VOGU-3710 file (C-alpha; in Angstrom, 3 decimals, decimal comma):
1> mdlsggleqv> -0,052/0,095/-0,101  2,811/2,457/0,958  4,679/1,309/-2,079  2,097/2,118/-4,313  1,308/5,631/-2,868  5,096/6,308/-3,178  5,118/5,435/-7,024  2,178/7,742/-7,491  4,134/10,607/-5,777  7,073/9,948/-8,116
11> eddlqelsle> 4,772/10,002/-11,250  3,366/13,284/-9,999  6,611/14,596/-9,589  7,677/13,750/-12,910  4,602/15,380/-14,452  5,630/18,493/-12,641  8,946/18,393/-14,082  7,808/18,125/-17,878  5,303/20,962/-17,147  8,184/23,188/-15,972
21> rtitkslktq> 10,168/22,142/-18,877  7,498/23,232/-21,121  6,844/26,539/-19,456  10,895/27,061/-19,952  10,940/26,482/-23,492  7,757/28,683/-24,088  9,416/31,749/-22,694  10,345/32,979/-26,009  7,955/32,773/-28,995  9,098/31,803/-32,382
31> eeidrltvde> 8,557/35,400/-33,734  10,871/36,873/-30,972  13,706/34,306/-31,698  13,411/35,151/-35,491  13,491/38,698/-34,694  16,801/38,459/-32,605  18,580/36,093/-35,215  21,092/37,395/-37,489  22,589/35,788/-40,514  25,962/34,143/-39,686
41> klgdleravy> 27,373/34,934/-43,078  27,316/38,706/-42,470  30,394/40,431/-41,794  31,262/42,595/-38,662  30,354/45,862/-40,556  27,099/44,576/-42,333  25,879/42,887/-39,085  26,607/46,441/-37,194  24,679/48,408/-39,889  21,830/45,827/-39,900
51> llssgqevqr> 21,678/45,829/-36,082  21,630/49,631/-35,924  18,741/49,880/-38,336  16,437/47,164/-37,360  17,910/45,413/-34,144  16,769/45,501/-30,497  18,103/47,950/-28,066  20,311/45,368/-26,529  21,863/44,843/-29,971  22,466/48,329/-30,709
61> isvvnslpql> 24,105/48,857/-27,221  26,394/45,711/-28,252  27,245/47,593/-31,546  27,842/50,738/-29,935  30,227/49,240/-27,345  32,208/47,622/-30,136  32,430/50,798/-32,136  36,121/51,610/-31,085  37,400/48,325/-32,134  35,113/48,337/-35,492
71> iqdnapeamr> 37,024/51,639/-36,235  40,449/50,222/-35,349  40,056/47,190/-37,585  38,733/49,032/-40,763  38,516/52,866/-40,140  37,516/54,095/-43,633  34,600/51,764/-43,988  33,545/52,152/-40,523  33,545/55,751/-40,505  31,543/55,885/-43,904
81> rvvpkvreml> 28,924/53,171/-43,027  28,744/52,723/-39,182  29,456/55,979/-37,599  26,679/57,875/-39,718  24,026/55,104/-38,385  25,472/55,715/-34,795  24,836/59,477/-34,890  21,586/59,111/-36,573  20,384/56,485/-33,927  21,367/58,683/-30,858
91> hvagpdvqla> 18,530/61,206/-31,767  15,992/58,667/-30,634  17,867/56,124/-28,485  17,193/55,316/-24,966  19,232/56,284/-21,714  21,320/52,941/-21,884  22,232/53,304/-25,468  23,281/57,119/-24,872  25,561/56,047/-21,789  27,213/53,511/-23,877
101> atisflsile> 27,804/55,989/-26,460  29,544/58,429/-23,983  32,042/55,822/-23,040  32,815/54,677/-26,667  33,124/58,327/-28,046  35,668/59,061/-25,036  37,689/55,773/-25,748  38,025/56,574/-29,523  39,912/59,946/-28,732  41,943/58,514/-25,816
111> reiipistys> 43,154/55,457/-28,132  43,786/57,870/-30,890  42,120/55,707/-33,347  41,390/58,547/-35,903  42,902/61,871/-36,292  41,802/65,046/-34,257  40,219/66,741/-37,185  38,037/63,825/-37,986  37,055/63,479/-34,532  36,153/67,042/-34,252
121> stflqtiims> 33,925/67,094/-37,312  32,206/63,825/-36,070  32,092/62,585/-32,502  32,471/66,191/-30,992  29,721/67,737/-32,873  27,421/64,791/-31,556  28,550/65,086/-28,058  28,178/68,999/-28,053  24,562/68,475/-29,296  23,773/65,957/-26,758
131> levkdpvvsn> 24,412/68,252/-23,911  20,409/69,533/-24,611  19,242/66,093/-23,751  16,261/66,714/-21,300  17,319/63,725/-19,192  19,666/64,905/-16,513  21,458/61,849/-15,978  22,109/61,456/-19,645  22,983/65,244/-20,009  25,368/65,130/-17,071
141> awletllsvc> 27,105/62,034/-18,676  27,437/63,744/-21,889  28,874/66,980/-20,098  31,531/64,658/-18,224  32,323/63,261/-21,569  32,905/66,795/-22,972  35,220/67,809/-20,009  37,313/64,672/-20,452  37,715/65,464/-24,143  38,719/68,973/-23,563
151> gclpkdvikr> 41,944/67,738/-21,821  42,789/65,659/-24,969  41,996/68,317/-27,545  44,429/71,118/-29,007  44,103/74,661/-28,040  42,574/76,110/-31,290  40,119/73,286/-31,570  38,826/74,231/-28,267  38,611/77,797/-29,014  36,793/77,233/-32,214
161> eilgiavakg> 34,381/74,675/-31,143  33,746/74,789/-27,318  34,664/78,224/-26,096  31,926/79,955/-27,693  29,240/77,330/-26,543  30,520/77,763/-22,889  30,018/81,519/-23,240  26,642/81,123/-24,767  25,323/78,707/-21,989  26,552/81,051/-19,231
171> qlsqsvqsrl> 24,189/83,808/-20,102  21,597/84,913/-17,449  18,566/84,001/-19,901  19,769/80,243/-20,105  18,589/77,613/-17,613  20,277/76,617/-14,307  21,472/73,420/-15,858  22,978/75,293/-18,789  24,843/77,856/-16,529  26,073/75,044/-14,428
181> asckilgrva> 27,531/73,293/-17,189  29,101/76,736/-18,553  30,724/76,892/-15,291  32,488/73,597/-15,523  33,559/74,093/-19,019  35,114/77,500/-18,233  36,966/75,771/-15,304  38,261/72,967/-17,588  39,299/75,073/-20,783  40,687/78,019/-18,831
191> tkfepyiikk> 44,290/76,460/-18,398  44,336/75,985/-22,360  44,598/79,660/-23,003  47,070/82,563/-22,426  46,054/85,125/-19,637  45,223/88,004/-21,953  42,559/85,833/-23,752  41,096/84,667/-20,441  40,893/88,253/-19,258  39,236/89,356/-22,334
201> eilplvtalc> 37,018/86,592/-23,171  36,448/84,509/-19,838  36,958/86,663/-17,053  33,764/88,883/-17,526  31,691/85,719/-17,660  33,491/84,147/-14,369  32,526/87,431/-12,402  28,979/87,265/-13,724  28,677/83,777/-12,730  30,147/84,303/-9,317
211> qdidyevrgc> 27,132/86,934/-8,802  24,382/84,915/-10,113  21,019/84,869/-8,366  21,104/81,133/-8,196  23,403/80,043/-5,272  24,177/76,461/-7,076  25,578/78,429/-9,841  27,679/80,768/-7,493  28,892/77,730/-5,591  29,844/76,111/-8,807
221> mcrqldsvar> 31,725/78,657/-10,255  33,550/79,359/-6,911  34,952/75,726/-7,303  36,461/76,647/-10,619  38,027/79,672/-9,409  41,240/77,665/-8,582  41,987/76,746/-12,339  41,060/80,210/-13,488  43,393/81,922/-11,032  46,170/79,624/-12,052
231> alglentksa> 45,655/80,454/-15,670  45,503/84,228/-15,015  48,659/84,605/-12,930  49,070/86,245/-9,301  48,827/89,810/-10,136  45,430/89,296/-12,042  44,178/86,904/-9,320  45,017/89,475/-6,657  42,996/92,163/-8,428  40,032/90,348/-10,114
241> ilpelvelan> 39,638/86,827/-8,073  40,338/87,589/-4,601  37,460/90,164/-4,144  34,966/87,846/-5,587  36,394/85,108/-3,238  35,947/87,236/-0,210  32,388/88,177/-0,985  31,621/84,409/-1,641  33,122/83,481/1,784  30,428/85,777/3,223
251> deecfvrhaa> 27,572/84,667/1,458  24,417/83,664/3,065  24,275/80,308/1,566  26,474/77,386/3,487  26,780/75,791/0,139  28,612/78,797/-1,359  30,778/79,293/1,698  31,956/75,647/1,629  33,001/76,242/-2,016  34,626/79,529/-1,081
261> ldavvnllnl> 36,819/77,682/1,803  37,797/74,962/-0,455  38,876/77,457/-3,101  40,899/79,416/-0,316  42,723/76,214/0,655  43,525/75,373/-3,009  44,991/78,951/-3,642  47,330/79,187/-0,643  50,303/77,897/-2,666  49,718/80,243/-5,500
271> ldddtctqti> 49,328/83,532/-3,280  52,407/85,377/-1,875  53,438/85,927/1,832  52,026/89,588/1,710  48,577/88,483/0,368  48,242/85,607/2,725  49,181/87,899/5,790  47,133/90,781/5,038  43,857/89,166/3,228  43,788/85,407/3,805
281> vplvckfcer> 44,615/85,139/7,602  42,066/87,650/8,487  39,359/86,159/6,226  40,100/82,710/7,850  39,823/83,810/11,416  36,379/85,576/10,562  35,230/82,696/8,854  36,076/80,310/11,792  34,334/82,654/14,152  31,194/82,801/12,107
291> smeaddttlp> 31,203/79,102/11,539  31,190/78,506/15,397  28,125/80,544/15,875  26,192/79,175/12,788  23,772/76,365/13,435  24,552/74,526/9,909  27,413/72,229/8,539  29,775/75,030/8,108  31,465/74,050/11,201  32,259/70,311/10,355
301> hvaeqfgrlc> 33,639/71,691/6,967  35,747/73,972/8,690  37,004/71,125/10,743  37,701/69,051/7,600  39,863/71,814/6,011  41,206/73,159/9,314  44,573/70,946/9,003  45,413/72,247/5,394  44,762/75,872/6,409  46,965/75,839/9,151
311> hglsvnvdeq> 49,546/73,979/7,424  49,347/76,387/4,413  49,312/79,479/6,743  52,092/78,230/9,069  54,775/80,620/7,840  52,361/83,747/7,725  50,880/83,531/11,307  52,536/85,296/14,348  52,554/83,738/17,848  49,335/85,373/18,649
321> qqawllefyt> 47,389/83,979/15,760  48,931/80,549/16,161  47,785/80,571/19,603  44,209/81,530/18,551  44,212/78,834/15,722  45,244/76,221/18,303  42,599/77,312/20,905  40,055/77,135/17,859  41,143/73,455/17,293  40,671/72,692/20,777
331> qlciqgrmrd> 37,090/73,744/20,826  36,617/71,589/17,539  38,108/68,642/19,477  35,589/68,862/22,405  32,665/70,131/20,434  29,504/68,787/21,899  31,225/66,907/24,614  31,717/70,135/26,798  28,000/70,629/26,616  27,327/67,074/27,798
341> aqsppppprt> 29,531/67,353/30,602  28,175/70,683/32,011  24,739/69,902/31,639  22,735/67,899/34,150  20,471/64,867/33,220  20,116/64,870/29,343  16,600/65,862/28,209  14,627/63,518/26,000  16,066/63,041/22,550  14,414/64,787/19,699
351> pssicdedrc> 15,064/64,585/15,904  16,847/68,243/16,140  19,058/67,096/19,124  20,053/63,800/17,287  21,082/65,937/14,152  23,026/68,241/16,525  24,705/65,198/18,038  25,692/63,903/14,534  26,966/67,367/13,570  29,204/67,540/16,527
361> aecrrnaayn> 30,539/63,880/16,180  31,526/64,840/12,457  33,007/67,969/13,526  35,165/65,902/16,171  35,963/63,224/13,514  37,188/65,774/11,026  39,362/67,262/13,822  40,761/63,822/14,646  41,523/63,380/10,866  43,651/66,544/10,630
371> fpamvlfagp> 45,576/66,102/14,018  48,859/65,004/12,105  48,696/68,279/10,391  48,232/70,334/13,688  51,328/68,401/15,207  53,198/69,757/12,160  51,670/73,306/12,977  52,342/73,266/16,492  55,608/71,537/16,725  56,593/68,369/18,572
381> knfkvelync> 58,104/70,558/21,496  54,671/72,349/22,001  52,790/69,181/21,867  52,358/68,668/25,662  51,297/72,039/26,280  48,946/72,804/23,149  47,764/69,347/21,751  48,110/66,639/24,431  44,742/67,250/26,206  42,945/67,119/22,591
391> fvslcedphy> 44,588/64,014/21,784  43,536/62,334/24,951  40,015/63,587/24,347  39,849/62,350/20,885  41,160/58,944/22,214  38,548/58,764/24,723  35,707/60,089/22,741  32,452/58,418/23,342  31,700/57,874/19,477  33,650/55,189/18,038
401> ivrrtiacgf> 33,997/56,877/14,799  35,999/59,434/16,297  38,241/57,043/17,999  38,769/55,116/14,772  39,829/58,068/12,972  42,473/58,868/15,464  43,630/55,359/15,614  44,094/55,513/11,536  46,415/58,472/12,084  48,148/57,106/15,297
411> hevakllgsh> 51,232/56,091/13,590  51,634/59,497/11,740  51,427/61,186/15,276  54,112/58,820/16,574  56,546/59,483/13,675  56,030/63,333/14,027  56,591/63,414/17,560  59,976/61,913/17,665  61,702/61,990/21,051  58,483/63,205/22,632
421> vqliqqelvt> 56,530/60,035/21,622  56,640/58,539/24,970  53,687/60,994/26,074  51,087/59,143/23,836  51,937/55,541/24,998  49,097/55,366/27,489  46,806/56,493/24,741  47,979/53,615/22,340  47,214/51,220/25,342  43,755/52,736/25,579
431> llndnyiqvl> 43,066/52,202/21,881  44,493/48,670/21,834  42,082/47,855/24,521  39,092/49,344/22,675  36,173/46,937/22,578  34,987/48,445/19,112  36,270/46,355/16,194  36,206/49,155/14,001  38,779/51,138/16,247  41,100/47,940/16,191
441> egivphlpet> 40,848/48,084/12,407  42,280/51,382/12,482  45,263/50,797/14,726  46,300/47,209/13,810  47,283/47,646/10,263  50,130/50,252/11,370  51,350/48,578/14,572  54,991/48,040/13,294  55,257/51,759/12,351  53,697/52,945/15,761
451> leslvkgvgg> 55,884/50,572/17,998  59,127/51,294/16,185  58,409/54,885/16,628  58,080/54,367/20,391  61,536/52,461/20,258  63,273/55,114/18,408  61,898/58,178/20,276  62,940/56,671/23,614  66,315/55,087/22,575  67,310/57,828/20,222
461> glseartmly> 67,601/55,425/17,288  68,849/51,857/17,077  72,024/50,705/15,420  71,782/48,541/12,208  73,166/45,346/13,962  70,733/45,680/16,663  67,883/46,283/14,570  68,897/43,305/12,273  69,194/40,913/15,182  66,458/41,730/17,734
471> stnrhqisnh> 66,301/45,776/17,866  65,421/46,244/21,637  65,769/48,785/24,056  66,182/47,327/27,409  65,676/50,477/29,490  62,635/51,542/27,613  60,731/48,062/27,121  61,405/47,124/30,587  58,709/49,819/31,705  56,258/48,540/29,088
481> adlvqslltc> 54,431/45,522/30,863  51,075/47,338/30,182  51,756/47,652/26,320  52,607/43,949/26,107  49,384/43,086/27,940  47,335/45,525/25,762  48,807/44,122/22,557  47,576/40,585/23,723  44,182/41,949/24,911  43,844/43,353/21,314
491> eylvaacsqw> 44,819/39,980/19,795  42,109/38,134/22,008  39,534/40,787/20,887  40,411/40,532/17,215  40,690/36,542/17,494  37,166/36,565/19,101  35,368/38,674/16,232  34,050/37,282/12,969  36,633/39,269/10,897  39,298/36,623/10,166
501> rlhltmmqrl> 41,048/39,047/7,562  41,676/41,494/10,634  42,994/38,602/12,694  45,241/37,585/9,696  46,583/41,153/9,652  47,216/41,038/13,545  49,127/37,683/13,204  51,300/39,436/10,628  51,856/42,678/12,436  52,911/40,703/15,558
511> acvvrvftsd> 56,244/39,909/13,727  57,124/43,519/14,560  57,783/42,597/18,235  61,369/41,166/17,532  62,263/44,856/17,040  60,707/46,257/19,990  60,588/43,754/23,020  62,942/41,678/24,795  63,835/38,034/23,854  62,416/37,101/27,501
521> qiyskfvpvl> 59,071/39,121/26,947  58,508/37,583/23,508  59,126/34,117/24,662  57,137/34,362/27,809  54,059/36,573/26,631  53,837/36,212/22,531  54,867/32,675/21,869  52,159/30,744/23,810  49,658/32,987/22,095  51,044/32,116/18,705
531> fqrltlarvl> 51,253/28,400/19,400  47,547/28,534/20,245  46,814/30,259/17,052  48,914/27,975/15,118  46,977/24,849/16,238  43,460/26,016/17,100  42,724/28,953/14,558  39,555/28,493/12,521  41,091/29,841/9,309  44,090/28,376/7,442
541> pvkqaagrtl> 45,676/31,886/6,485  45,705/32,797/10,083  47,628/29,723/10,871  50,087/30,315/8,189  50,681/33,935/9,587  51,193/32,438/13,103  53,493/30,052/11,773  55,567/32,663/9,676  55,548/35,129/12,933  57,097/32,208/15,032
551> cviirhnrrq> 59,730/31,825/12,414  60,539/35,383/12,532  60,685/35,176/16,609  62,992/32,110/16,044  65,255/33,977/13,521  65,963/36,959/15,918  65,645/35,574/19,391  68,867/36,225/21,271  68,665/32,955/23,720  70,146/29,870/22,314
561> ehrqelicrl> 67,669/27,920/24,647  64,686/29,711/23,523  65,616/28,927/19,827  66,067/25,327/20,468  63,004/24,894/22,493  60,708/26,647/19,826  62,051/24,773/16,931  61,358/21,553/18,974  57,992/22,730/19,994  57,438/23,608/16,219
571> iealchsnky> 58,421/20,206/14,963  56,378/18,394/17,623  53,050/20,476/17,202  52,876/20,227/13,390  55,035/17,478/12,155  53,998/15,056/14,869  50,567/15,774/15,254  47,530/13,655/14,874  45,539/16,188/12,709  46,642/15,892/9,107
581> qlrmlfvdvc> 45,784/19,531/8,497  48,646/20,608/10,905  51,027/18,208/8,994  50,236/19,865/5,944  50,750/23,347/7,698  54,177/21,978/8,661  55,117/22,183/4,887  54,393/25,912/4,651  56,312/26,564/7,564  59,312/24,848/6,057
591> cdvmelfsrr> 58,883/27,293/3,234  59,114/30,174/5,577  62,118/28,769/7,130  63,818/28,353/3,770  62,783/32,166/3,117  63,844/33,474/6,435  66,999/31,263/7,451  70,309/30,122/5,923  70,439/26,698/4,137  72,357/25,226/6,625
601> ffkeyffefv> 69,851/25,991/9,564  66,998/24,340/7,330  69,145/21,358/6,683  70,144/20,834/10,368  66,668/21,219/11,855  64,063/20,693/9,268  65,101/18,625/6,189  64,750/15,123/7,736  61,483/15,879/9,462  59,778/17,137/6,357
611> lnlahdpvan> 61,039/14,251/4,226  59,529/11,978/6,763  56,095/13,383/5,780  56,545/10,980/2,578  55,365/8,066/4,824  52,308/9,841/5,916  49,231/7,780/5,876  47,087/10,832/4,363  47,383/11,469/0,588  46,676/15,094/1,069
621> vrlklcsllp> 49,887/15,375/3,206  52,026/13,510/0,543  50,520/15,619/-1,972  51,583/18,805/-0,174  54,894/17,530/0,104  55,404/16,819/-3,633  55,342/20,484/-4,210  58,185/21,079/-1,968  60,644/18,538/-3,165  62,155/20,747/-5,916
631> rlktqiklpg> 62,709/23,580/-3,222  64,407/20,891/-1,168  67,048/20,046/-3,928  68,016/23,790/-4,073  69,052/23,643/-0,382  71,656/20,807/-1,052  75,205/21,443/-1,713  77,861/18,983/-2,656  79,857/17,183/-1,335  78,720/18,034/2,164
641> drqllqqleh> 75,118/17,274/1,774  75,739/14,023/-0,111  73,710/12,120/2,494  70,743/14,473/2,153  70,796/14,205/-1,338  70,552/10,423/-1,038  67,575/10,778/1,280  65,826/12,919/-1,185  66,185/10,761/-3,988  65,301/7,599/-1,864
651> cvrrllsher> 61,989/9,683/-0,894  61,319/10,375/-4,531  61,996/6,673/-5,647  59,559/5,419/-2,810  56,860/7,837/-3,728  57,377/6,766/-7,490  57,272/3,011/-6,894  54,730/2,670/-3,850  52,334/5,504/-4,293  48,898/4,270/-5,068
661> drdvaaairk> 46,926/7,719/-4,954  46,348/8,901/-8,093  46,578/12,648/-7,497  49,983/12,194/-5,551  51,225/9,976/-8,221  50,710/12,663/-10,857  52,183/15,229/-8,652  55,435/13,355/-7,801  55,837/12,765/-11,645  55,585/16,512/-12,126
671> svfeldkiqv> 58,035/16,928/-9,365  60,394/14,478/-11,012  60,622/16,608/-14,070  61,169/19,654/-12,065  63,874/18,226/-10,085  65,658/16,997/-13,081  65,823/20,536/-14,282  67,466/21,665/-10,932  71,310/21,291/-10,945  72,909/20,629/-7,338
681> ametltqrmf> 75,220/23,430/-6,282  78,742/22,484/-5,668  80,837/24,011/-3,079  84,025/24,394/-5,105  82,282/26,128/-7,821  80,071/28,430/-5,791  82,994/29,617/-3,699  84,571/31,175/-6,901  81,226/32,002/-8,761  78,894/33,376/-6,374
691> meedlmdqkk> 74,950/33,878/-7,252  72,446/36,455/-5,865  70,734/33,465/-3,774  74,258/32,287/-2,444  75,074/35,901/-1,443  71,848/36,237/0,487  72,263/33,033/1,938  75,838/33,787/3,081  74,456/37,201/4,616  71,750/35,160/6,519
701> eeeekmllel> 74,430/32,881/7,980  76,618/35,642/8,796  73,562/37,304/10,815  73,133/34,085/12,522  76,739/33,719/13,637  76,614/37,280/14,757  73,680/36,586/16,961  75,604/33,646/18,628  78,625/35,911/19,023  76,746/38,703/20,788
711> eerekkeheq> 75,050/36,171/23,057  78,388/34,718/24,046  79,773/38,268/24,438  76,809/39,007/26,848  77,663/35,985/28,705  81,159/36,674/29,238  80,366/40,349/30,481  77,747/38,736/32,864  80,422/36,678/34,431  83,017/39,078/34,640
721> tkgkntekgk> 80,405/41,461/36,469  79,550/38,655/38,786  83,306/37,934/39,515  83,896/41,512/40,577  81,036/41,581/42,768  82,393/38,316/44,476  85,979/39,869/44,806  84,598/42,928/46,584  82,805/40,721/48,957  85,714/38,554/49,819
731> gkgskgqgrr> 87,757/41,918/50,270  85,514/43,201/52,953  85,330/39,880/54,810  87,604/38,972/57,782  90,334/36,020/57,654  88,012/33,568/59,160  85,432/34,523/56,654  87,853/34,406/53,857  88,639/30,966/54,894  84,886/30,119/54,997
741> ggdkskeaka> 84,373/31,776/51,615  87,496/29,581/50,279  85,354/26,704/51,387  82,263/27,889/49,799  84,240/28,653/46,401  85,209/25,164/46,540  81,745/23,862/47,044  80,705/25,969/44,146  83,155/24,695/41,917  82,416/21,327/42,805
751> aaakeasptm> 78,884/22,065/42,031  79,638/23,784/38,550  81,688/20,672/37,672  78,626/18,353/38,703  76,453/20,693/36,609  78,819/20,641/33,705  78,385/16,925/32,955  74,617/16,349/33,649  73,012/13,063/33,761  70,126/12,588/31,261
761> prsnslshvs> 67,061/11,619/33,170  64,808/8,884/31,614  62,506/10,753/29,914  60,957/10,957/26,334  62,595/13,056/23,688  61,469/14,118/19,947  64,161/11,742/18,726  61,902/9,071/19,881  59,013/10,563/18,402  60,633/11,310/15,261
771> ssnnlspgqr> 61,410/7,593/14,551  57,666/6,926/14,570  57,254/8,348/11,116  58,718/5,185/9,635  56,087/3,095/11,318  53,084/1,884/9,875  50,039/3,653/10,590  48,749/1,375/13,109  52,109/1,070/14,838  52,647/4,799/14,626
781> gahnrghrts> 49,300/5,633/16,195  50,250/3,336/19,070  53,815/4,838/19,389  52,498/8,350/19,330  49,818/7,670/22,101  52,402/5,855/24,223  54,730/8,887/23,732  51,999/11,646/24,283  50,958/10,206/27,423  54,636/10,820/28,950
791> vgktnsselp> 54,654/14,417/27,077  51,318/15,440/27,681  51,845/15,677/31,497  53,306/19,201/30,621  51,110/21,559/28,997  52,258/22,661/25,625  50,976/26,137/25,934  52,719/26,669/29,148  56,346/27,671/28,622  59,080/26,862/31,452
801> saspklskhs> 59,892/29,999/33,440  63,475/29,270/33,838  65,739/27,109/31,833  68,736/25,243/33,271  72,274/26,471/32,627  73,587/25,770/29,291  76,879/24,975/28,134  78,424/26,564/25,150  76,590/25,609/21,929  75,714/27,264/18,593
811> lhsgssenmt> 73,111/26,805/15,816  75,893/26,375/13,239  77,376/23,178/12,572  80,629/25,087/11,950  80,989/26,137/15,758  83,895/24,427/17,625  82,208/24,132/21,012  78,791/22,750/20,807  76,914/20,781/23,553  73,373/20,163/23,972
821> spgltrkysl> 71,224/21,960/26,576  70,472/19,443/29,422  67,164/21,076/30,065  66,199/21,047/26,231  67,194/17,520/26,073  65,240/16,690/29,207  62,035/17,719/27,424  62,723/17,980/23,620  65,701/16,495/21,650  66,010/16,380/17,823
831> gskedrikrt> 68,685/13,580/18,332  71,998/13,541/16,476  71,859/14,317/12,794  73,896/10,887/12,156  70,744/9,274/13,780  68,231/10,994/11,655  70,054/10,435/8,485  70,470/6,618/9,272  66,766/6,220/10,411  65,287/7,940/7,301
841> ssnspvagvs> 67,719/6,357/4,748  67,315/2,748/6,257  64,828/0,505/4,341  64,049/-1,489/7,830  61,356/0,262/9,895  62,630/2,058/13,203  60,074/0,345/15,058  62,441/-2,347/16,097  64,061/0,178/18,649  62,193/-0,175/21,685
851> tshskksslk> 60,872/2,687/23,939  62,955/1,279/26,872  66,143/1,342/24,759  65,174/4,754/23,480  65,166/5,872/27,370  68,573/4,084/28,113  70,405/5,795/25,157  69,230/9,329/25,492  72,051/9,923/27,876  74,442/9,232/24,991
861> ksshsltnla> 72,266/11,515/22,452  72,473/14,323/24,888  76,154/14,169/24,713  76,312/14,944/21,005  77,354/18,410/20,176  76,263/20,345/16,805  79,947/20,021/15,526  79,295/16,323/15,352  76,102/17,000/13,643  77,936/19,042/10,870
871> asssghgspk> 80,743/16,302/10,612  77,982/13,637/9,839  76,106/15,881/7,356  79,514/16,483/5,488  80,365/12,861/5,210  82,942/12,432/7,867  81,229/9,607/9,428  81,890/9,000/13,144  84,082/11,120/15,138  88,094/10,614/15,280
881> ggstpthtrk> 89,492/7,830/17,219  87,064/5,193/15,679  84,555/5,522/18,258  81,482/3,562/17,910  78,492/6,091/16,664  75,923/6,686/19,409  72,949/5,234/17,741  74,630/1,781/17,581  72,495/-0,468/19,723  73,850/-2,027/22,877
891> kgsqar> 72,574/-4,382/25,334  70,804/-3,223/28,438  73,969/-3,713/30,964  76,141/-1,409/28,671  73,643/1,074/27,825  74,209/3,315/30,742
//
């Protein structure tokens, strides 16, 4: 019963589908289809003529849009057959065809498809006649086309064809629309003529239009006074233009006054100092006083142009006038807030009060926009007295749009203040803690410039070496705990919002902390947050940005133990993660490492781990690795990296022979072709013939060595200072105390000797985890679970507050004295490079090495120095003296 009902339902649905298909087919009748059908045998010109004569409007628009190309392909025939049809059709065409024609006509002139004389006799005449169209939108479009055409036409054509029309349209008997068009045309063509022609033919009409009875005409002509004055020259401007400008500035309509203020601002760089001092400065002061009393939109417009006014008049005002202008700017910054502070409880909001609040907020926003210009006007030395209170008021404004505007220009203010920049540090903290995302959008993109200005302002500039390495000012940064916390709060607010692009920008900008804060501050405050975003962020670009920022921090970190632990945590969090997305992200991080670090650094710490991803059970990870293989070959340099080249070749052969996934197999075949094109670098050749990439790599390697030398120098200075303090303490003591001190010194030496040869505790290490890459998926999961239970006792997001004392060691394999840190080996250990090479190059799985054996051999692994790593990577084999490599398996009684 149910089955039959279901069949009936299916039949009904099929009938409905057939009915819908019938309706779809009948949307166009056969008559309409025949009307829109064009013979395919017709050429381009014949088809264009046919469509212009009897086609539909959409077809005519298509022909008009293709008119420049038709003329370019066959100019004589197109001008003889198509263009007359287009000009004839435009008289009765609709708005869409007219708008399409405006674009095509301008394109023909800009592309110089036909001579100017031909264009003037055809298209220019059509443009001029089309100005009389009754539709205001179409008429304005043709007017804009004419104004653009005037910039491309020669002076004689403009004088013959256009100037007379502009004068005729500017007469008082014409309509307002015609007089407005005349104002725009006069302003456009004025720069084409000599001053005497302008004074004779254009200036009388300009004066008449400035005194027109319609305020729109007066305002439109006022906006063109700038170009007319520049064409006339200074003397004619002072005698003819300035009187009109002063009168327009006192007009009863605010629209005209706005235009007059804009004209004054645009003319400042043209007028001489005497004119500015005697005419413009009194005019501006009077205009500002009237705008403060007027209840219209003049005051926000004054606030918008106030920065340009003060900057242009800075050399023409005396101290009293400068003080007056700064006081007026102070009133702009608190416009509307002072009234709120003085008034008791606010009355009920009415439409007029809402409009007044919006006007005041707009005034404060424009004042915030002009704040950098006012800093230039007042000078950095007077900032604290004249402008600091205004700056605080704008940063704490109740309207978020004002705070956003001041946040967008914060970096400019910080640059201008120079050595006085510490005054605005607290305001930066306030803006970073703002709850509005719009405010953070203004401050976050320019964080590097702002923070660097803070450092340079207090430290008086940084040396190039310190800037390259970490660029920190210890005295200045030590007092900035609130700034560090505010940056972390800002990052939390941005991460909690739904705008992931802003979070991406924040992750990218946090890379600047290496040039601002100390290594300890970065390690303890920013690194945990970056690792959290690296693994838990919702969007992949944010994770990638966090990984790159971590690489930058590793690159510039001054402490060896920090660098070692960050590298280990990065490999543990990504390469050995249970999530395949993070293992794919490890490939992106390796690309960043290759870009930021030297080749030697990448080969020592990341090369084997990224190759181990070829054994990954997820096809997408292997697919991602295939794209990286050609770049891995560029890192190799023979003969020192012969074993690494063998690993790479073994990895490629394994993927070619054992890969079953179709996409991965195609990707590895493509990578093989690219690998064949790459020639392996030779050390003997590159020493004599350096390429640009080799020079860059050498520079990076030198910077890494410089970082190590700087750290070693600081340690020696610290030890010397400590020794001097100890000697002073001994000199003040008595003989008995000296004997007791001698006993203590012996104890200290014994403790130091004991600390110099630490015993490796039985703990898990990354070398044990790295061996799991060669296991089968099931063994690898069990292996990782067993290892994770021991490592998981320490929270990965919590960093150790203090690290054990390290012996001398280096990031470079070429360093002479290298020992692995006991503290690092206790928690993370990459194992010796010889071990990793043997594990990855061996055909037998590493699952045979038991966990207990790994724990017993961890002591011998900890004693390996980075010098031994370099020796193994250079093909020297085991250390001198024929000693057995540390990774050789021994029995349990001999393991310790």
